[in-house]
C-alpha positions as CSV (number, residue, x, y, z in Angstrom):
1,M,247.4,52.4,105.8
2,P,246.7,55.4,103.6
3,G,246.6,58.7,105.4
4,S,248.5,57.5,108.4
5,V,251.6,59.4,109.6
6,K,254.8,57.6,110.3
7,T,256.3,57.9,113.8
8,S,259.4,60.1,113.7
9,T,262.7,58.6,114.7
10,A,266.1,60.2,115.1
11,T,269.6,58.8,114.7
12,T,271.7,62.0,115.1
13,V,272.3,64.5,117.8
14,L,272.6,68.3,117.5
15,P,276.3,69.1,117.9
16,L,277.3,70.7,121.2
17,S,278.3,74.4,121.2
18,L,277.9,77.1,123.8
19,C,274.9,79.4,123.6
20,T,275.1,83.2,124.3
21,A,271.3,83.1,124.9
22,F,269.0,80.3,125.7
23,E,265.2,80.6,125.9
24,E,262.7,77.8,126.6
25,S,258.9,78.0,126.3
26,R,256.0,75.7,126.6
27,E,252.6,75.7,125.0
28,F,249.5,73.6,125.2
29,P,248.0,73.1,121.8
30,G,244.3,73.8,121.6
31,A,241.4,74.9,119.6
32,G,238.8,77.4,120.4
33,N,235.9,79.6,119.3
34,E,235.2,83.1,120.4
35,Y,231.6,84.2,120.0
36,R,230.2,87.6,119.3
37,N,228.9,88.0,122.8
38,G,232.5,87.6,124.1
39,E,232.1,84.0,125.3
40,F,235.0,81.6,124.6
41,Q,234.8,77.9,124.1
42,G,238.1,76.0,124.1
43,K,239.4,72.5,124.1
44,A,242.9,71.2,124.7
45,E,244.3,69.1,121.9
46,A,247.1,67.4,123.9
47,T,247.5,66.3,127.5
48,T,251.0,67.6,127.8
49,S,252.8,70.7,126.8
50,R,255.0,71.1,123.8
51,R,258.4,72.7,124.3
52,R,260.2,75.2,122.1
53,W,263.8,76.4,122.4
54,R,265.5,79.5,121.0
55,L,269.3,79.3,120.9
56,S,271.6,82.1,120.1
57,K,275.3,81.3,119.4
58,R,278.5,83.2,118.6
59,I,280.8,80.6,117.2
60,T,284.0,80.1,115.2
61,P,283.8,79.5,111.4
62,T,284.7,75.9,112.0
63,T,281.9,75.3,114.5
64,L,279.5,77.2,112.2
65,A,280.4,74.9,109.3
66,T,279.6,71.9,111.4
67,L,276.3,73.3,112.6
68,R,275.4,74.5,109.1
69,T,276.2,71.1,107.6
70,F,274.0,69.5,110.3
71,Y,271.1,71.9,109.5
72,F,271.1,71.2,105.8
73,A,271.7,67.5,106.2
74,H,268.4,67.4,108.1
75,K,266.7,69.5,105.3
76,G,266.1,72.3,107.7
77,P,262.8,71.7,109.6
78,H,262.0,68.4,107.8
79,E,263.9,65.8,109.7
80,T,264.1,65.1,113.4
81,F,267.1,64.7,115.7
82,Y,268.0,64.6,119.4
83,F,268.7,67.7,121.4
84,Y,270.2,67.6,124.8
85,Y,269.1,70.2,127.3
86,P,272.1,72.5,127.9
87,F,272.1,71.8,131.7
88,S,272.3,68.0,131.3
89,E,275.0,65.7,130.2
90,H,275.5,65.9,126.4
91,D,275.8,62.5,124.8
92,P,276.9,62.8,121.1
93,T,275.8,59.2,120.4
94,G,272.2,59.8,121.5
95,V,272.1,56.7,123.7
96,S,271.5,58.4,127.0
97,A,267.8,59.4,127.5
98,T,268.6,61.8,130.4
99,G,267.9,65.4,129.2
100,R,267.3,64.2,125.6
101,Y,264.4,65.5,123.5
102,L,263.2,64.5,120.0
103,V,263.1,67.8,118.0
104,R,263.2,69.4,114.6
105,F,264.3,72.9,113.5
106,D,261.5,75.5,113.6
107,S,263.3,78.3,111.7
108,A,265.1,79.1,108.6
109,W,268.9,79.2,108.6
110,Q,270.3,82.7,109.5
111,Q,273.7,84.0,110.4
112,E,275.4,87.3,111.1
113,S,279.1,87.9,110.7
114,Y,281.2,89.6,113.5
115,I,285.0,89.9,113.9
116,A,286.3,86.4,114.5
117,R,282.9,85.0,115.3
118,I,279.6,84.3,113.5
119,G,276.3,84.6,115.1
120,T,273.3,82.3,114.5
121,N,269.9,81.8,116.0
122,L,268.2,78.4,116.0
123,Q,264.7,77.6,117.0
124,L,263.8,74.0,117.9
125,I,260.4,72.4,118.6
126,E,259.7,69.2,120.5
127,I,258.2,66.4,118.4
128,A,257.3,63.7,120.9
């Protein structure tokens, strides 16, 4: 059907590496109008919240190469993959649904060089 959006599916899992900082936020998508008299009229566009994660990592050059290859193989923010919540069991096959989220990258690739480690910040956004 013209104009319909294909449902996103994933076949890969974000490689596991430790985070030096981990931040999770939730938002409820909505639309609204604010009128000149100060009144606001709003409407929720979804029944559930959408999650976002910000991950900061200081990793070795080898781990960075794996993560960078993964990022560019998924064309940055254009392809989906599975992300396992850091406090759940990580399954590199993506079979286990416990703690698994369908996500995409929500930021450009960036990295900073330190002695013996490289820092990178990743932002992920939930799709489904």
